[in-house]
N, C-alpha and C positions, 0 to 999 in steps of 0.2 A: 254633736250633733244635729243635725238638721232635721226639721218637720217635713222630710221629702221621703217618698215610697218608690222606688222603682219596678216596675212589672215589663219585664223582656220577654220577646215573643218570636218564637223559632218559625212555628206554622200559624200562616193566618186564618186560617179557615178551624184552625182546631183549635186554638187560643185568646184569639181577638176578642170572640163575642164576651170569654167568661171575663178576660181582664176587663172588659169595660164594666158588666157590672161589680167587678168588686173596683171598679175604681172610685161608682154611684159614691157607694160604702163610704170609704174611704174621703172624698171630696167634700159630703155629706158633713161629715165629720170634721171637717179643717184642715186636712192633711194637703198638699201639695203630690200630684203626680205625673211621673215620666212614664212612658209608655211607651212601647215601640218595637223597633227590631231589634235584634238582642245582642248585633255585631258592634253597633255603633257605641254600648255601653262597656262590652269588651276593650274595646280600644281605646278607651276613655275612662277606666276605673279609676287616676290618682284627679281629673278633673272634674269630674262631678262635684257637688258638694256630698259632704259625710252626710248618707242617710240608709234606710233601709230595704234590703232587695230582698224580691222573691223567686225562688230560684224552682224551676216546674221539675224536675229532676236532680236526680244523686250520684248520676255514674260521671266516669272518671274524665270526661270533658267538661263536664259542671261544675265537678268536686275542684281541679286547678282554678276554673274561674272563682269558685265560692272563698279560696284561698288567698287570690288577690284581692277582694272586694272585703276582705276582713281584716287581711295584710295593712291596705289603704283607709284602715278607720270605720270604716260600715259594718252593720248590721248586717246579717243573712240568717237570711228564714227561708224552708226548700220546702214541698214536698215530693210526692213523687207518683205524677198522673197516670206515669207508664205502669203503673202496679195495680189499675182499675180492673184487669181480669183478675188476678190474683188470690189464692186464699190462704194462702200457707206458709211456711218457712221460708223456704226455699226461693218462693217466689217474690215472699214479699223482703228478703234481704239479696236478691240475685244479682242486681244491680248495682247497691248501694256502697259505695266507696270508701274507704276508710277515711280517706281525708276528706271527706263531704261532713262526715259525722264528726268531725274532729275542728271544722269550722263551719259548724252551724249554733244558731244561736235559738233557734225554734224548727222542728220539723212539725210539721202540719199531717197526722196520720188520715188515712180513711175510715179507719172502725178502730175498734178497740183489738182485737185480733193482730190486727199491724200494726198497732201501736206497741202491744206488747214483744212481737219478732221484732220489731227495731230495737227495741231497748234491750230486748237480751244479746243481741249479738255487739249492740253500740251502749255499754254502761254509761260511754261518756255522755250519750245524751239523757240522760235519766235525768229527771224533771223539769226537762226542755220538750216534751211533746205533749201537743194537744189534739182530739182529734176534730177534725172541723170535715169532712168527707172529701168529694174530688170533683175537682172544681168544673171536668168534664161533663158534670152531669144537670147539673143547673137547666141548661140549654137545651136537652134534649126534653126535660119534663115539660117546660113553656116552650117549644118551639118558636124564635121568631118568624116575625109576616116574612122576613126573606128567605127563609129554609121554607116555607111552605109554599110562598111564590114559588121558588126555582122547583118545587117537586111540583107541582101544577103544570109550569112550563113541559118539564122534564117527559110529563105523563101525555103534554098534548101534541110535542115532538114524535116520543116513541111509539104512542100508543100504551097500553098495558105492556107492563114486561117485567122480566124476570131477573134479579142482581146478584153475580156471583163475586165478593169480594173476596180476592187472594192477598196472601202475607207470605210470598216466598222469597222474602229479600236473598237467601243464601242458595237455596235450592234455585233460586230463577235469577241470580245476580245478572248484573250489566259490568261487569268489570270482564277481562279479557280471560281470565279460568281463575278455578279453584284456586290458585297461589293466591293471585292477589286479591283477590277477594277475602281469602283467612287472612290475609296481612290488613287490611282494612277494617275487618272484625274487632284482629287485634288491639289495634290503634285507638278506636273506639271502647276498649277497653270490653268488651264480650267475654275474652279468654282469654288465659296466659300460654303464649307458645312456649315459655320454657319452664312451666307445669306437665308434667304427661297425662294428670287424671283431667287437669284444666281441657288438654288438648281433645282430649279422647271423647268428654262431654259434648266440645265444640260438634267433632263430627259425628255424634250422636243425632245433636240437634240439625244438623245439614240431612241427615238419613231419614228422618223423621220430617222434616219438608218436604222432599223427595216423596214420600210416600201419599203425603198427602196434596202434593200437586198431581199425582197420576192417580189417585182418584177422584180427586176435584175433575180433571181433565176427562174422562171417562164419563162421568158425570154430566157435565158441560155438552159434550158431543152427545149424549143422549138426547137430554132435552132440546137440543137443535130440531133435531129429527122429530121427535114426539110431538112437542108445541109450533108448529108455525103459527101460530094465531097470535104468540107473543113476541116483544123481542126480546133478547139477551143484552143484558150491559155487563161486561166485567171489568173492575176495578180492579188495577196492581197495585202492590205497593209501591209508594216513592221510590223505592227500593231495587224494585226488582224490572229484569228485561223484556218491557213490553210487547217488545217486537214478538216474544214468543206465541202470545193470545193474538195478536193480529195472523198471523199465519196457521193458526189452529182456526181461526174463524175465516177464512177468506175466502171459503165457500157460499157464504149467507150475506146475503144487504142486509136480515133482520139483526146480527150481530154488533158490537161497539165496543171498543175498547176504551175507556177515560182515564186518562192519567191525571194526577197534579190536583183534585179535585176535594172538595168537603164530602163529607160521607153521606152527613146526615140529610138533607136534600134527596138524596137517590135510593137514601134505605125508605123515607118516608113517602116516597112515591111510588116504591114496588107493590107490586103484587106479591112476594114472596123473595126473603134474601137466605144465600146458603153460602155457607163460610166453613173452614175449616179450624176450629179453636180460637178463631181470631177475636178482640176487642169488638170488631162491631156485632157481632152476637149479642154481646151484652148491652148496646146500643138498641140495638133491633129492639131486643124486648123491653129496657124504658122506654120509646119511643112506643111500642105494642103494635109491632107489625110482625105478623108472621114469619117463621127464620127458621131454615135447619141448619144443622152444627155435622157435617161429614167428618168425621176422626177415625181413621183407622189405625192407630195405636196410641196408649196417652201419653204426651209429652213428656220426654225422658226427664225434666229434667224438676216439673212443679204441675200440682195440681191447676186449674184455671176454673172460674164460677160459669163459663158459658156452659158445660156439661152440666150441670144441674138445674139451668132456664133456659134450655133450647133442648128442642126433640134430636136428640144425639143419636147418628147410625154410625156403624163401624163400615159398611159394604155399601159401596153406589150404589147397588141392586136394591140394598131394603130404601133409603133414602130416594130413591128414584118412585119406588113402591109408595110413597106416604107424597111426594110430589102428585103422582098421579090423581092418589084419593083427595088430593086438597084442589087440586084447581080444575080436574074436571067435575068432580062429586060434590064438591065442597066441603069434605069431612076432613078436619085435623087434629090437634088434641082435645081430650077429653075434657068434661070443666074441671073432675079430680086432676089432672096432668097441670093445666092450665094454674090452679089453685097449687102446687107444688114448687112448682116453675115459680111463680111468684110470692111465696115466702120464702125461697133462697134467694130471691133477688134481696128484696126487703131484709133479710139478715145480714147479707155481705154487705147493705147501704143504706141502712138504718135512717129513717127518715129521709129517704132523696127525696120522695116526692114534695117537700115541703118547700122544696126549690130555698135553700137559706143557707146554702154551703158559699157562696158568695159572702153573703154577711157574717155568718161564724167566721170564716178565713178575715175576714178587717176586721172583726173586733179582738182576733187573737193577736195580730200585726200590731192593732195599734195598743193595745194591752203592753206588748214588750216595748214600744217606744216611752206609753207613760210613766211605764216601771224606774227608765231611764232618765224621768224626767223630761222627756221631749212632749210638750204640751201642741195641741194645733195651732195655728195660726194661719188666720184669712187673709192677713196684710203680711205674709211671707212675701219677703224678696229673693228669687233665686239666682243665686251669682256662684257662677263656676270658678273651682278653685284654679284654676289657670289661664291664663290670657283667651282662647278659644277654644271650642270642641272642634275635634279633630276627623271630619268627614272618613265616615266606614266606606270602605272599601271593597265591594261587593261585587264575588262574577254571577253569573247569570243564572247557576242553584238556589243562590240565597236570595236574591232577589227575587225568584219564581216562589222560595216559600214566603215573603212576605214583604208586601208593599202593598202599601195604602196610603191614603192622599188623607188632606185631615177632614174633607168632607164625608169621608167612611167613617174615622174616628166617632165624629159626630152622630152621624145616622146610629153606631152601635149602640153610643151614649145616649140616644133618644130615645129606642128601643128597650135598653137596661133602667131607663125613668118610666116609662107605660107600664112594667110588671113588676117594680119595684115600689112605685108611687115616692120615688125622691124626685124630686124636682130640682128646677135652678140647673139651667147651663153653665159651664165650667167657662174660665177664658182660655184658648189653646193658641199655642206657638212652637209651630216647627222648630225642633231643635236641628235635625239632618232629615235626608231621605230614610220617609216612614217611621220618623223620631219624635213625639208629641210633649209636650208640657201642657199638665192641666191644670188649672187652677183655679180655686173655688170664688164663686162668684160675691 
């Protein structure tokens, strides 16, 4: 086992900043870090020197790669960043694959409840779970200068704006028809087509999204007519058919649909963020931005934290009344309500305002290596197990998700240094397109 830690990235805007924070702690401790687009790592599992890899989720797709890495001699650690919004057993374990549990040497939970639920379902992880928090929160508590600068640019370009975040990957899908969409969802492990109960659950989820989409559409139409002094920004989920929203808003020049973008600067620059049970409601709460959760019915499978930390309305008319009072009269939530929301958020993510999730995560990864007598080595020479790395062949969609230059990677590390106080620039080498070898100097 080598003193190397692999940090794969799927979505640049969502993961690269937090991986830079984590890399700073690992480099400071004397470990070599390989960070960047995940597909090159998947293609070179047997070529990369044996080290420790951190997966961001534990779904069916990632479980397959976890098994491949562990079978090739690597240590495997994982978190479940997609569980950020969930608060009970069903949500905590909904997309947790049994194979992932079998091939995990360390699982990093976001709170004690998450740890308890995962351990209850997967006893093979007993003694292998630590509470570290969720890596997605550090950059929200202390937004980077890049996020703040982008938010200022958005406000300068669009003027005051209202942000609608949509999350209807099933109900507003971009596939040919429902059957094709369902086939893709089944292939990703979202439901089991051979299991009637599982299939019925997926259909319920589809109908739930459809109800959410319908009420948000009504609120959006009302907002466009009611507030001509505001621009309207719609951010569809990456898997949505964005043309639906363009057609809906085609009658006004004040409305804009933005795709494949970092949600954080859009949230930070908004006068008000509106969503339907989406994680962006949690992100807005952490950023301390006014937010509305429009939710006509409970999630069919599991409860979510946003209903307890955002003003939540079942009917679009009630949400509209709140919006009018807030935007016209400056009346929002009461002090008592704000305190209730903040207390619920702190209970869900204990200590999140300390911005130490990256540090805790790094410490647990290092401890796992040290327990196996893998010591840090600032003089370590990175050597492939094969003659060379096989360049990853990526289509447009994957390149759009994660393409970065070494300059961008160094800029993220520089910002991480300014926040963490950890100095020293690493040596950086490009291993593949958007894949970097970082070594401590």
